[in-house]
mmCIF file of the N, C-alpha and C atoms, coordinates in Angstrom:
data_MODEL
# 
_entry.id   MODEL 
# 
loop_
_atom_site.group_PDB 
_atom_site.id 
_atom_site.type_symbol 
_atom_site.label_atom_id 
_atom_site.label_alt_id 
_atom_site.label_comp_id 
_atom_site.label_asym_id 
_atom_site.label_entity_id 
_atom_site.label_seq_id 
_atom_site.pdbx_PDB_ins_code 
_atom_site.Cartn_x 
_atom_site.Cartn_y 
_atom_site.Cartn_z 
_atom_site.occupancy 
_atom_site.B_iso_or_equiv 
_atom_site.pdbx_formal_charge 
_atom_site.auth_seq_id 
_atom_site.auth_comp_id 
_atom_site.auth_asym_id 
_atom_site.auth_atom_id 
_atom_site.pdbx_PDB_model_num 
ATOM 1   N N  . MET A 1 1  ? 94.742  60.479 82.909  1.00 0.00 ? 1  MET A N  1 
ATOM 2   C CA . MET A 1 1  ? 94.351  59.310 83.679  1.00 0.00 ? 1  MET A CA 1 
ATOM 3   C C  . MET A 1 1  ? 93.596  59.774 84.905  1.00 0.00 ? 1  MET A C  1 
ATOM 4   N N  . SER A 1 2  ? 92.457  59.190 85.152  1.00 0.00 ? 2  SER A N  1 
ATOM 5   C CA . SER A 1 2  ? 91.700  59.543 86.332  1.00 0.00 ? 2  SER A CA 1 
ATOM 6   C C  . SER A 1 2  ? 92.189  58.860 87.534  1.00 0.00 ? 2  SER A C  1 
ATOM 7   N N  . ASP A 1 3  ? 91.721  59.275 88.720  1.00 0.00 ? 3  ASP A N  1 
ATOM 8   C CA . ASP A 1 3  ? 92.143  58.722 89.989  1.00 0.00 ? 3  ASP A CA 1 
ATOM 9   C C  . ASP A 1 3  ? 91.735  57.238 90.108  1.00 0.00 ? 3  ASP A C  1 
ATOM 10  N N  . THR A 1 4  ? 90.679  56.863 89.429  1.00 0.00 ? 4  THR A N  1 
ATOM 11  C CA . THR A 1 4  ? 90.142  55.488 89.588  1.00 0.00 ? 4  THR A CA 1 
ATOM 12  C C  . THR A 1 4  ? 90.827  54.504 88.655  1.00 0.00 ? 4  THR A C  1 
ATOM 13  N N  . GLN A 1 5  ? 91.568  54.928 87.636  1.00 0.00 ? 5  GLN A N  1 
ATOM 14  C CA . GLN A 1 5  ? 92.262  54.024 86.770  1.00 0.00 ? 5  GLN A CA 1 
ATOM 15  C C  . GLN A 1 5  ? 93.507  53.511 87.406  1.00 0.00 ? 5  GLN A C  1 
ATOM 16  N N  . LYS A 1 6  ? 93.787  52.241 87.192  1.00 0.00 ? 6  LYS A N  1 
ATOM 17  C CA . LYS A 1 6  ? 95.010  51.657 87.710  1.00 0.00 ? 6  LYS A CA 1 
ATOM 18  C C  . LYS A 1 6  ? 95.809  51.016 86.588  1.00 0.00 ? 6  LYS A C  1 
ATOM 19  N N  . LEU A 1 7  ? 97.115  51.163 86.674  1.00 0.00 ? 7  LEU A N  1 
ATOM 20  C CA . LEU A 1 7  ? 97.960  50.579 85.616  1.00 0.00 ? 7  LEU A CA 1 
ATOM 21  C C  . LEU A 1 7  ? 98.181  49.065 85.966  1.00 0.00 ? 7  LEU A C  1 
ATOM 22  N N  . ASP A 1 8  ? 98.191  48.295 84.913  1.00 0.00 ? 8  ASP A N  1 
ATOM 23  C CA . ASP A 1 8  ? 98.397  46.870 85.036  1.00 0.00 ? 8  ASP A CA 1 
ATOM 24  C C  . ASP A 1 8  ? 99.853  46.541 84.722  1.00 0.00 ? 8  ASP A C  1 
ATOM 25  N N  . PHE A 1 9  ? 100.603 46.147 85.805  1.00 0.00 ? 9  PHE A N  1 
ATOM 26  C CA . PHE A 1 9  ? 102.016 45.826 85.607  1.00 0.00 ? 9  PHE A CA 1 
ATOM 27  C C  . PHE A 1 9  ? 102.217 44.378 85.642  1.00 0.00 ? 9  PHE A C  1 
ATOM 28  N N  . SER A 1 10 ? 101.165 43.573 85.567  1.00 0.00 ? 10 SER A N  1 
ATOM 29  C CA . SER A 1 10 ? 101.292 42.088 85.741  1.00 0.00 ? 10 SER A CA 1 
ATOM 30  C C  . SER A 1 10 ? 102.128 41.474 84.630  1.00 0.00 ? 10 SER A C  1 
ATOM 31  N N  . ALA A 1 11 ? 102.172 42.067 83.418  1.00 0.00 ? 11 ALA A N  1 
ATOM 32  C CA . ALA A 1 11 ? 102.981 41.517 82.340  1.00 0.00 ? 11 ALA A CA 1 
ATOM 33  C C  . ALA A 1 11 ? 104.447 41.770 82.582  1.00 0.00 ? 11 ALA A C  1 
ATOM 34  N N  . VAL A 1 12 ? 104.808 42.791 83.376  1.00 0.00 ? 12 VAL A N  1 
ATOM 35  C CA . VAL A 1 12 ? 106.198 43.128 83.624  1.00 0.00 ? 12 VAL A CA 1 
ATOM 36  C C  . VAL A 1 12 ? 106.663 42.497 84.894  1.00 0.00 ? 12 VAL A C  1 
ATOM 37  N N  . ASN A 1 13 ? 105.843 42.277 85.860  1.00 0.00 ? 13 ASN A N  1 
ATOM 38  C CA . ASN A 1 13 ? 106.223 41.770 87.144  1.00 0.00 ? 13 ASN A CA 1 
ATOM 39  C C  . ASN A 1 13 ? 106.970 40.421 87.099  1.00 0.00 ? 13 ASN A C  1 
ATOM 40  N N  . GLY A 1 14 ? 106.511 39.488 86.299  1.00 0.00 ? 14 GLY A N  1 
ATOM 41  C CA . GLY A 1 14 ? 107.102 38.173 86.206  1.00 0.00 ? 14 GLY A CA 1 
ATOM 42  C C  . GLY A 1 14 ? 108.557 38.181 85.773  1.00 0.00 ? 14 GLY A C  1 
ATOM 43  N N  . PRO A 1 15 ? 108.790 38.766 84.567  1.00 0.00 ? 15 PRO A N  1 
ATOM 44  C CA . PRO A 1 15 ? 110.166 38.861 84.057  1.00 0.00 ? 15 PRO A CA 1 
ATOM 45  C C  . PRO A 1 15 ? 111.118 39.712 85.000  1.00 0.00 ? 15 PRO A C  1 
ATOM 46  N N  . THR A 1 16 ? 110.555 40.761 85.537  1.00 0.00 ? 16 THR A N  1 
ATOM 47  C CA . THR A 1 16 ? 111.355 41.554 86.488  1.00 0.00 ? 16 THR A CA 1 
ATOM 48  C C  . THR A 1 16 ? 111.779 40.847 87.689  1.00 0.00 ? 16 THR A C  1 
ATOM 49  N N  . LEU A 1 17 ? 110.856 40.094 88.231  1.00 0.00 ? 17 LEU A N  1 
ATOM 50  C CA . LEU A 1 17 ? 111.134 39.260 89.476  1.00 0.00 ? 17 LEU A CA 1 
ATOM 51  C C  . LEU A 1 17 ? 112.178 38.198 89.148  1.00 0.00 ? 17 LEU A C  1 
ATOM 52  N N  . ALA A 1 18 ? 112.002 37.567 87.970  1.00 0.00 ? 18 ALA A N  1 
ATOM 53  C CA . ALA A 1 18 ? 112.959 36.511 87.612  1.00 0.00 ? 18 ALA A CA 1 
ATOM 54  C C  . ALA A 1 18 ? 114.355 37.027 87.389  1.00 0.00 ? 18 ALA A C  1 
ATOM 55  N N  . SER A 1 19 ? 114.481 38.258 86.774  1.00 0.00 ? 19 SER A N  1 
ATOM 56  C CA . SER A 1 19 ? 115.762 38.913 86.597  1.00 0.00 ? 19 SER A CA 1 
ATOM 57  C C  . SER A 1 19 ? 116.400 39.289 87.919  1.00 0.00 ? 19 SER A C  1 
ATOM 58  N N  . PHE A 1 20 ? 115.587 39.870 88.779  1.00 0.00 ? 20 PHE A N  1 
ATOM 59  C CA . PHE A 1 20 ? 116.071 40.258 90.134  1.00 0.00 ? 20 PHE A CA 1 
ATOM 60  C C  . PHE A 1 20 ? 116.589 39.048 90.868  1.00 0.00 ? 20 PHE A C  1 
ATOM 61  N N  . ASN A 1 21 ? 115.885 37.935 90.839  1.00 0.00 ? 21 ASN A N  1 
ATOM 62  C CA . ASN A 1 21 ? 116.333 36.707 91.580  1.00 0.00 ? 21 ASN A CA 1 
ATOM 63  C C  . ASN A 1 21 ? 117.576 36.183 90.963  1.00 0.00 ? 21 ASN A C  1 
ATOM 64  N N  . GLN A 1 22 ? 117.734 36.221 89.645  1.00 0.00 ? 22 GLN A N  1 
ATOM 65  C CA . GLN A 1 22 ? 118.948 35.709 88.969  1.00 0.00 ? 22 GLN A CA 1 
ATOM 66  C C  . GLN A 1 22 ? 120.146 36.593 89.404  1.00 0.00 ? 22 GLN A C  1 
ATOM 67  N N  . GLN A 1 23 ? 120.028 37.902 89.425  1.00 0.00 ? 23 GLN A N  1 
ATOM 68  C CA . GLN A 1 23 ? 121.143 38.710 89.871  1.00 0.00 ? 23 GLN A CA 1 
ATOM 69  C C  . GLN A 1 23 ? 121.445 38.514 91.305  1.00 0.00 ? 23 GLN A C  1 
ATOM 70  N N  . LYS A 1 24 ? 120.365 38.375 92.173  1.00 0.00 ? 24 LYS A N  1 
ATOM 71  C CA . LYS A 1 24 ? 120.645 38.168 93.562  1.00 0.00 ? 24 LYS A CA 1 
ATOM 72  C C  . LYS A 1 24 ? 121.391 36.901 93.836  1.00 0.00 ? 24 LYS A C  1 
ATOM 73  N N  . ASN A 1 25 ? 120.995 35.794 93.124  1.00 0.00 ? 25 ASN A N  1 
ATOM 74  C CA . ASN A 1 25 ? 121.707 34.518 93.290  1.00 0.00 ? 25 ASN A CA 1 
ATOM 75  C C  . ASN A 1 25 ? 123.116 34.606 92.754  1.00 0.00 ? 25 ASN A C  1 
ATOM 76  N N  . LEU A 1 26 ? 123.370 35.359 91.671  1.00 0.00 ? 26 LEU A N  1 
ATOM 77  C CA . LEU A 1 26 ? 124.693 35.527 91.152  1.00 0.00 ? 26 LEU A CA 1 
ATOM 78  C C  . LEU A 1 26 ? 125.551 36.270 92.143  1.00 0.00 ? 26 LEU A C  1 
ATOM 79  N N  . ILE A 1 27 ? 125.100 37.294 92.745  1.00 0.00 ? 27 ILE A N  1 
ATOM 80  C CA . ILE A 1 27 ? 125.805 38.043 93.785  1.00 0.00 ? 27 ILE A CA 1 
ATOM 81  C C  . ILE A 1 27 ? 126.164 37.160 94.903  1.00 0.00 ? 27 ILE A C  1 
ATOM 82  N N  . LYS A 1 28 ? 125.181 36.366 95.391  1.00 0.00 ? 28 LYS A N  1 
ATOM 83  C CA . LYS A 1 28 ? 125.462 35.450 96.552  1.00 0.00 ? 28 LYS A CA 1 
ATOM 84  C C  . LYS A 1 28 ? 126.598 34.473 96.140  1.00 0.00 ? 28 LYS A C  1 
ATOM 85  N N  . ARG A 1 29 ? 126.498 33.870 94.976  1.00 0.00 ? 29 ARG A N  1 
ATOM 86  C CA . ARG A 1 29 ? 127.547 32.928 94.537  1.00 0.00 ? 29 ARG A CA 1 
ATOM 87  C C  . ARG A 1 29 ? 128.879 33.547 94.458  1.00 0.00 ? 29 ARG A C  1 
ATOM 88  N N  . MET A 1 30 ? 129.005 34.749 93.885  1.00 0.00 ? 30 MET A N  1 
ATOM 89  C CA . MET A 1 30 ? 130.249 35.441 93.762  1.00 0.00 ? 30 MET A CA 1 
ATOM 90  C C  . MET A 1 30 ? 130.869 35.873 95.124  1.00 0.00 ? 30 MET A C  1 
ATOM 91  N N  . LEU A 1 31 ? 129.997 36.271 96.011  1.00 0.00 ? 31 LEU A N  1 
ATOM 92  C CA . LEU A 1 31 ? 130.471 36.671 97.355  1.00 0.00 ? 31 LEU A CA 1 
ATOM 93  C C  . LEU A 1 31 ? 130.930 35.476 98.198  1.00 0.00 ? 31 LEU A C  1 
ATOM 94  N N  . LYS A 1 32 ? 130.430 34.292 97.851  1.00 0.00 ? 32 LYS A N  1 
ATOM 95  C CA . LYS A 1 32 ? 130.906 33.064 98.518  1.00 0.00 ? 32 LYS A CA 1 
ATOM 96  C C  . LYS A 1 32 ? 132.191 32.549 97.998  1.00 0.00 ? 32 LYS A C  1 
ATOM 97  N N  . GLY A 1 33 ? 132.649 33.166 96.857  1.00 0.00 ? 33 GLY A N  1 
ATOM 98  C CA . GLY A 1 33 ? 133.950 32.771 96.305  1.00 0.00 ? 33 GLY A CA 1 
ATOM 99  C C  . GLY A 1 33 ? 133.813 31.869 95.081  1.00 0.00 ? 33 GLY A C  1 
ATOM 100 N N  . ASN A 1 34 ? 132.569 31.564 94.642  1.00 0.00 ? 34 ASN A N  1 
ATOM 101 C CA . ASN A 1 34 ? 132.390 30.686 93.505  1.00 0.00 ? 34 ASN A CA 1 
ATOM 102 C C  . ASN A 1 34 ? 132.611 31.545 92.233  1.00 0.00 ? 34 ASN A C  1 
ATOM 103 N N  . SER A 1 35 ? 133.010 30.882 91.128  1.00 0.00 ? 35 SER A N  1 
ATOM 104 C CA . SER A 1 35 ? 133.193 31.553 89.855  1.00 0.00 ? 35 SER A CA 1 
ATOM 105 C C  . SER A 1 35 ? 131.870 31.490 89.042  1.00 0.00 ? 35 SER A C  1 
ATOM 106 N N  . ALA A 1 36 ? 131.806 32.438 88.142  1.00 0.00 ? 36 ALA A N  1 
ATOM 107 C CA . ALA A 1 36 ? 130.592 32.467 87.255  1.00 0.00 ? 36 ALA A CA 1 
ATOM 108 C C  . ALA A 1 36 ? 131.062 33.076 85.921  1.00 0.00 ? 36 ALA A C  1 
ATOM 109 N N  . THR A 1 37 ? 130.258 32.821 84.934  1.00 0.00 ? 37 THR A N  1 
ATOM 110 C CA . THR A 1 37 ? 130.585 33.368 83.613  1.00 0.00 ? 37 THR A CA 1 
ATOM 111 C C  . THR A 1 37 ? 129.426 34.307 83.194  1.00 0.00 ? 37 THR A C  1 
ATOM 112 N N  . CYS A 1 38 ? 129.748 35.192 82.272  1.00 0.00 ? 38 CYS A N  1 
ATOM 113 C CA . CYS A 1 38 ? 128.772 36.115 81.775  1.00 0.00 ? 38 CYS A CA 1 
ATOM 114 C C  . CYS A 1 38 ? 127.757 35.373 80.947  1.00 0.00 ? 38 CYS A C  1 
ATOM 115 N N  . ALA A 1 39 ? 126.462 35.694 81.130  1.00 0.00 ? 39 ALA A N  1 
ATOM 116 C CA . ALA A 1 39 ? 125.423 35.023 80.318  1.00 0.00 ? 39 ALA A CA 1 
ATOM 117 C C  . ALA A 1 39 ? 125.432 35.412 78.856  1.00 0.00 ? 39 ALA A C  1 
ATOM 118 N N  . ASP A 1 40 ? 126.017 36.569 78.531  1.00 0.00 ? 40 ASP A N  1 
ATOM 119 C CA . ASP A 1 40 ? 126.045 36.963 77.104  1.00 0.00 ? 40 ASP A CA 1 
ATOM 120 C C  . ASP A 1 40 ? 127.270 36.454 76.380  1.00 0.00 ? 40 ASP A C  1 
ATOM 121 N N  . CYS A 1 41 ? 128.451 36.602 76.987  1.00 0.00 ? 41 CYS A N  1 
ATOM 122 C CA . CYS A 1 41 ? 129.706 36.281 76.200  1.00 0.00 ? 41 CYS A CA 1 
ATOM 123 C C  . CYS A 1 41 ? 130.473 35.055 76.784  1.00 0.00 ? 41 CYS A C  1 
ATOM 124 N N  . ASN A 1 42 ? 130.005 34.516 77.899  1.00 0.00 ? 42 ASN A N  1 
ATOM 125 C CA . ASN A 1 42 ? 130.653 33.345 78.593  1.00 0.00 ? 42 ASN A CA 1 
ATOM 126 C C  . ASN A 1 42 ? 132.069 33.612 79.055  1.00 0.00 ? 42 ASN A C  1 
ATOM 127 N N  . LYS A 1 43 ? 132.481 34.918 79.173  1.00 0.00 ? 43 LYS A N  1 
ATOM 128 C CA . LYS A 1 43 ? 133.801 35.255 79.818  1.00 0.00 ? 43 LYS A CA 1 
ATOM 129 C C  . LYS A 1 43 ? 133.613 35.191 81.273  1.00 0.00 ? 43 LYS A C  1 
ATOM 130 N N  . PRO A 1 44 ? 134.684 34.937 82.073  1.00 0.00 ? 44 PRO A N  1 
ATOM 131 C CA . PRO A 1 44 ? 134.548 34.897 83.510  1.00 0.00 ? 44 PRO A CA 1 
ATOM 132 C C  . PRO A 1 44 ? 134.196 36.298 84.079  1.00 0.00 ? 44 PRO A C  1 
ATOM 133 N N  . LEU A 1 45 ? 133.437 36.305 85.107  1.00 0.00 ? 45 LEU A N  1 
ATOM 134 C CA . LEU A 1 45 ? 133.018 37.479 85.831  1.00 0.00 ? 45 LEU A CA 1 
ATOM 135 C C  . LEU A 1 45 ? 134.015 37.704 86.947  1.00 0.00 ? 45 LEU A C  1 
ATOM 136 N N  . THR A 1 46 ? 134.288 38.975 87.258  1.00 0.00 ? 46 THR A N  1 
ATOM 137 C CA . THR A 1 46 ? 135.198 39.357 88.347  1.00 0.00 ? 46 THR A CA 1 
ATOM 138 C C  . THR A 1 46 ? 134.414 40.125 89.404  1.00 0.00 ? 46 THR A C  1 
ATOM 139 N N  . LEU A 1 47 ? 134.793 39.876 90.657  1.00 0.00 ? 47 LEU A N  1 
ATOM 140 C CA . LEU A 1 47 ? 134.204 40.559 91.767  1.00 0.00 ? 47 LEU A CA 1 
ATOM 141 C C  . LEU A 1 47 ? 135.180 41.640 92.230  1.00 0.00 ? 47 LEU A C  1 
ATOM 142 N N  . GLN A 1 48 ? 134.816 42.861 92.202  1.00 0.00 ? 48 GLN A N  1 
ATOM 143 C CA . GLN A 1 48 ? 135.596 43.992 92.646  1.00 0.00 ? 48 GLN A CA 1 
ATOM 144 C C  . GLN A 1 48 ? 135.030 44.459 94.009  1.00 0.00 ? 48 GLN A C  1 
ATOM 145 N N  . LEU A 1 49 ? 135.937 44.275 95.026  1.00 0.00 ? 49 LEU A N  1 
ATOM 146 C CA . LEU A 1 49 ? 135.567 44.693 96.379  1.00 0.00 ? 49 LEU A CA 1 
ATOM 147 C C  . LEU A 1 49 ? 136.161 46.056 96.704  1.00 0.00 ? 49 LEU A C  1 
ATOM 148 N N  . PRO A 1 50 ? 135.643 46.773 97.695  1.00 0.00 ? 50 PRO A N  1 
ATOM 149 C CA . PRO A 1 50 ? 136.196 48.065 98.039  1.00 0.00 ? 50 PRO A CA 1 
ATOM 150 C C  . PRO A 1 50 ? 137.543 47.838 98.815  1.00 0.00 ? 50 PRO A C  1 
ATOM 151 N N  . PRO A 1 51 ? 138.384 48.883 98.815  1.00 0.00 ? 51 PRO A N  1 
ATOM 152 C CA . PRO A 1 51 ? 139.631 48.766 99.554  1.00 0.00 ? 51 PRO A CA 1 
ATOM 153 C C  . PRO A 1 51 ? 139.342 48.468 101.046 1.00 0.00 ? 51 PRO A C  1 
ATOM 154 N N  . ASN A 1 52 ? 140.204 47.676 101.700 1.00 0.00 ? 52 ASN A N  1 
ATOM 155 C CA . ASN A 1 52 ? 139.929 47.284 103.095 1.00 0.00 ? 52 ASN A CA 1 
ATOM 156 C C  . ASN A 1 52 ? 140.562 48.188 104.120 1.00 0.00 ? 52 ASN A C  1 
ATOM 157 N N  . SER A 1 53 ? 141.256 49.214 103.720 1.00 0.00 ? 53 SER A N  1 
ATOM 158 C CA . SER A 1 53 ? 141.810 50.170 104.652 1.00 0.00 ? 53 SER A CA 1 
ATOM 159 C C  . SER A 1 53 ? 141.763 51.575 104.091 1.00 0.00 ? 53 SER A C  1 
ATOM 160 N N  . LYS A 1 54 ? 141.979 52.534 104.937 1.00 0.00 ? 54 LYS A N  1 
ATOM 161 C CA . LYS A 1 54 ? 141.932 53.972 104.475 1.00 0.00 ? 54 LYS A CA 1 
ATOM 162 C C  . LYS A 1 54 ? 143.167 54.291 103.679 1.00 0.00 ? 54 LYS A C  1 
ATOM 163 N N  . ASN A 1 55 ? 144.277 53.588 103.880 1.00 0.00 ? 55 ASN A N  1 
ATOM 164 C CA . ASN A 1 55 ? 145.572 53.891 103.157 1.00 0.00 ? 55 ASN A CA 1 
ATOM 165 C C  . ASN A 1 55 ? 145.560 53.198 101.794 1.00 0.00 ? 55 ASN A C  1 
ATOM 166 N N  . ALA A 1 56 ? 144.684 52.231 101.510 1.00 0.00 ? 56 ALA A N  1 
ATOM 167 C CA . ALA A 1 56 ? 144.701 51.572 100.245 1.00 0.00 ? 56 ALA A CA 1 
ATOM 168 C C  . ALA A 1 56 ? 144.283 52.518 99.125  1.00 0.00 ? 56 ALA A C  1 
ATOM 169 N N  . LYS A 1 57 ? 144.913 52.394 98.029  1.00 0.00 ? 57 LYS A N  1 
ATOM 170 C CA . LYS A 1 57 ? 144.542 53.273 96.872  1.00 0.00 ? 57 LYS A CA 1 
ATOM 171 C C  . LYS A 1 57 ? 143.203 52.848 96.322  1.00 0.00 ? 57 LYS A C  1 
ATOM 172 N N  . PRO A 1 58 ? 142.411 53.876 95.905  1.00 0.00 ? 58 PRO A N  1 
ATOM 173 C CA . PRO A 1 58 ? 141.069 53.538 95.387  1.00 0.00 ? 58 PRO A CA 1 
ATOM 174 C C  . PRO A 1 58 ? 141.121 52.787 94.127  1.00 0.00 ? 58 PRO A C  1 
ATOM 175 N N  . ASN A 1 59 ? 140.080 51.926 93.875  1.00 0.00 ? 59 ASN A N  1 
ATOM 176 C CA . ASN A 1 59 ? 140.015 51.183 92.658  1.00 0.00 ? 59 ASN A CA 1 
ATOM 177 C C  . ASN A 1 59 ? 139.397 52.063 91.539  1.00 0.00 ? 59 ASN A C  1 
ATOM 178 N N  . ALA A 1 60 ? 139.702 51.657 90.330  1.00 0.00 ? 60 ALA A N  1 
ATOM 179 C CA . ALA A 1 60 ? 139.163 52.374 89.138  1.00 0.00 ? 60 ALA A CA 1 
ATOM 180 C C  . ALA A 1 60 ? 137.641 52.175 89.002  1.00 0.00 ? 60 ALA A C  1 
ATOM 181 N N  . LYS A 1 61 ? 137.196 50.975 89.433  1.00 0.00 ? 61 LYS A N  1 
ATOM 182 C CA . LYS A 1 61 ? 135.794 50.680 89.332  1.00 0.00 ? 61 LYS A CA 1 
ATOM 183 C C  . LYS A 1 61 ? 135.170 50.667 90.742  1.00 0.00 ? 61 LYS A C  1 
ATOM 184 N N  . ALA A 1 62 ? 133.863 50.967 90.761  1.00 0.00 ? 62 ALA A N  1 
ATOM 185 C CA . ALA A 1 62 ? 133.096 50.822 91.978  1.00 0.00 ? 62 ALA A CA 1 
ATOM 186 C C  . ALA A 1 62 ? 132.995 49.335 92.348  1.00 0.00 ? 62 ALA A C  1 
ATOM 187 N N  . PRO A 1 63 ? 132.723 49.049 93.667  1.00 0.00 ? 63 PRO A N  1 
ATOM 188 C CA . PRO A 1 63 ? 132.518 47.611 93.986  1.00 0.00 ? 63 PRO A CA 1 
ATOM 189 C C  . PRO A 1 63 ? 131.398 47.070 93.190  1.00 0.00 ? 63 PRO A C  1 
ATOM 190 N N  . GLY A 1 64 ? 131.651 45.815 92.693  1.00 0.00 ? 64 GLY A N  1 
ATOM 191 C CA . GLY A 1 64 ? 130.610 45.163 91.894  1.00 0.00 ? 64 GLY A CA 1 
ATOM 192 C C  . GLY A 1 64 ? 131.063 43.893 91.193  1.00 0.00 ? 64 GLY A C  1 
ATOM 193 N N  . ILE A 1 65 ? 130.245 43.437 90.320  1.00 0.00 ? 65 ILE A N  1 
ATOM 194 C CA . ILE A 1 65 ? 130.570 42.199 89.518  1.00 0.00 ? 65 ILE A CA 1 
ATOM 195 C C  . ILE A 1 65 ? 130.635 42.678 88.054  1.00 0.00 ? 65 ILE A C  1 
ATOM 196 N N  . TYR A 1 66 ? 131.731 42.356 87.404  1.00 0.00 ? 66 TYR A N  1 
ATOM 197 C CA . TYR A 1 66 ? 131.944 42.877 86.024  1.00 0.00 ? 66 TYR A CA 1 
ATOM 198 C C  . TYR A 1 66 ? 132.400 41.765 85.099  1.00 0.00 ? 66 TYR A C  1 
ATOM 199 N N  . CYS A 1 67 ? 132.079 41.986 83.809  1.00 0.00 ? 67 CYS A N  1 
ATOM 200 C CA . CYS A 1 67 ? 132.567 41.153 82.756  1.00 0.00 ? 67 CYS A CA 1 
ATOM 201 C C  . CYS A 1 67 ? 133.659 41.928 82.033  1.00 0.00 ? 67 CYS A C  1 
ATOM 202 N N  . VAL A 1 68 ? 134.651 41.257 81.502  1.00 0.00 ? 68 VAL A N  1 
ATOM 203 C CA . VAL A 1 68 ? 135.731 41.916 80.762  1.00 0.00 ? 68 VAL A CA 1 
ATOM 204 C C  . VAL A 1 68 ? 135.203 42.745 79.608  1.00 0.00 ? 68 VAL A C  1 
ATOM 205 N N  . LYS A 1 69 ? 134.242 42.231 78.893  1.00 0.00 ? 69 LYS A N  1 
ATOM 206 C CA . LYS A 1 69 ? 133.692 42.872 77.711  1.00 0.00 ? 69 LYS A CA 1 
ATOM 207 C C  . LYS A 1 69 ? 132.700 44.023 78.066  1.00 0.00 ? 69 LYS A C  1 
ATOM 208 N N  . GLY A 1 70 ? 132.225 43.978 79.316  1.00 0.00 ? 70 GLY A N  1 
ATOM 209 C CA . GLY A 1 70 ? 131.253 45.021 79.722  1.00 0.00 ? 70 GLY A CA 1 
ATOM 210 C C  . GLY A 1 70 ? 129.778 44.529 79.596  1.00 0.00 ? 70 GLY A C  1 
ATOM 211 N N  . CYS A 1 71 ? 129.603 43.283 79.220  1.00 0.00 ? 71 CYS A N  1 
ATOM 212 C CA . CYS A 1 71 ? 128.199 42.796 79.075  1.00 0.00 ? 71 CYS A CA 1 
ATOM 213 C C  . CYS A 1 71 ? 127.486 42.818 80.442  1.00 0.00 ? 71 CYS A C  1 
ATOM 214 N N  . THR A 1 72 ? 128.192 42.389 81.472  1.00 0.00 ? 72 THR A N  1 
ATOM 215 C CA . THR A 1 72 ? 127.612 42.315 82.870  1.00 0.00 ? 72 THR A CA 1 
ATOM 216 C C  . THR A 1 72 ? 128.270 43.462 83.652  1.00 0.00 ? 72 THR A C  1 
ATOM 217 N N  . ASP A 1 73 ? 127.483 44.302 84.278  1.00 0.00 ? 73 ASP A N  1 
ATOM 218 C CA . ASP A 1 73 ? 128.007 45.390 85.066  1.00 0.00 ? 73 ASP A CA 1 
ATOM 219 C C  . ASP A 1 73 ? 127.028 45.622 86.199  1.00 0.00 ? 73 ASP A C  1 
ATOM 220 N N  . ILE A 1 74 ? 127.289 44.957 87.352  1.00 0.00 ? 74 ILE A N  1 
ATOM 221 C CA . ILE A 1 74 ? 126.407 45.053 88.530  1.00 0.00 ? 74 ILE A CA 1 
ATOM 222 C C  . ILE A 1 74 ? 127.163 45.796 89.652  1.00 0.00 ? 74 ILE A C  1 
ATOM 223 N N  . GLU A 1 75 ? 126.769 47.038 89.935  1.00 0.00 ? 75 GLU A N  1 
ATOM 224 C CA . GLU A 1 75 ? 127.409 47.777 91.029  1.00 0.00 ? 75 GLU A CA 1 
ATOM 225 C C  . GLU A 1 75 ? 126.796 47.380 92.295  1.00 0.00 ? 75 GLU A C  1 
ATOM 226 N N  . LEU A 1 76 ? 127.625 47.202 93.338  1.00 0.00 ? 76 LEU A N  1 
ATOM 227 C CA . LEU A 1 76 ? 127.161 46.809 94.650  1.00 0.00 ? 76 LEU A CA 1 
ATOM 228 C C  . LEU A 1 76 ? 127.264 48.005 95.587  1.00 0.00 ? 76 LEU A C  1 
ATOM 229 N N  . ASP A 1 77 ? 126.224 48.231 96.438  1.00 0.00 ? 77 ASP A N  1 
ATOM 230 C CA . ASP A 1 77 ? 126.231 49.271 97.383  1.00 0.00 ? 77 ASP A CA 1 
ATOM 231 C C  . ASP A 1 77 ? 126.869 48.716 98.651  1.00 0.00 ? 77 ASP A C  1 
ATOM 232 N N  . MET A 1 78 ? 128.142 49.009 98.849  1.00 0.00 ? 78 MET A N  1 
ATOM 233 C CA . MET A 1 78 ? 128.872 48.440 100.006 1.00 0.00 ? 78 MET A CA 1 
ATOM 234 C C  . MET A 1 78 ? 128.814 49.313 101.232 1.00 0.00 ? 78 MET A C  1 
ATOM 235 N N  . GLU A 1 79 ? 128.132 50.491 101.174 1.00 0.00 ? 79 GLU A N  1 
ATOM 236 C CA . GLU A 1 79 ? 128.010 51.319 102.362 1.00 0.00 ? 79 GLU A CA 1 
ATOM 237 C C  . GLU A 1 79 ? 127.231 50.610 103.459 1.00 0.00 ? 79 GLU A C  1 
ATOM 238 N N  . ALA A 1 80 ? 126.251 49.878 103.141 1.00 0.00 ? 80 ALA A N  1 
ATOM 239 C CA . ALA A 1 80 ? 125.465 49.134 104.066 1.00 0.00 ? 80 ALA A CA 1 
ATOM 240 C C  . ALA A 1 80 ? 126.287 48.103 104.807 1.00 0.00 ? 80 ALA A C  1 
ATOM 241 N N  . VAL A 1 81 ? 127.218 47.463 104.047 1.00 0.00 ? 81 VAL A N  1 
ATOM 242 C CA . VAL A 1 81 ? 128.085 46.470 104.633 1.00 0.00 ? 81 VAL A CA 1 
ATOM 243 C C  . VAL A 1 81 ? 129.047 47.163 105.648 1.00 0.00 ? 81 VAL A C  1 
ATOM 244 N N  . ALA A 1 82 ? 129.610 48.311 105.242 1.00 0.00 ? 82 ALA A N  1 
ATOM 245 C CA . ALA A 1 82 ? 130.506 49.035 106.126 1.00 0.00 ? 82 ALA A CA 1 
ATOM 246 C C  . ALA A 1 82 ? 129.828 49.523 107.396 1.00 0.00 ? 82 ALA A C  1 
ATOM 247 N N  . LEU A 1 83 ? 128.539 49.892 107.327 1.00 0.00 ? 83 LEU A N  1 
ATOM 248 C CA . LEU A 1 83 ? 127.808 50.329 108.518 1.00 0.00 ? 83 LEU A CA 1 
ATOM 249 C C  . LEU A 1 83 ? 127.588 49.185 109.486 1.00 0.00 ? 83 LEU A C  1 
ATOM 250 N N  . MET A 1 84 ? 127.595 47.973 109.045 1.00 0.00 ? 84 MET A N  1 
ATOM 251 C CA . MET A 1 84 ? 127.286 46.811 109.913 1.00 0.00 ? 84 MET A CA 1 
ATOM 252 C C  . MET A 1 84 ? 128.475 46.476 110.761 1.00 0.00 ? 84 MET A C  1 
ATOM 253 N N  . ARG A 1 85 ? 129.661 46.983 110.437 1.00 0.00 ? 85 ARG A N  1 
ATOM 254 C CA . ARG A 1 85 ? 130.871 46.654 111.236 1.00 0.00 ? 85 ARG A CA 1 
ATOM 255 C C  . ARG A 1 85 ? 130.914 47.331 112.583 1.00 0.00 ? 85 ARG A C  1 
# 
């Protein structure tokens, strides 16, 4: 590929943006305490938060939003939240 050729990502940008916005809205709803179901299996999603003290035992899963069957698996980067305190 020469320096003057450019790749056309326009076909991918629309679906990628829609997926990103769906996940972002799901995360917002779950963090507000609302319930949601998995888009694939309709099982309830669970929100796993990090331990709130140093003495708390660590969780088996990283902080995130999970489906019981494993269809939905969104890990959340909670370090940024911890730095805001």
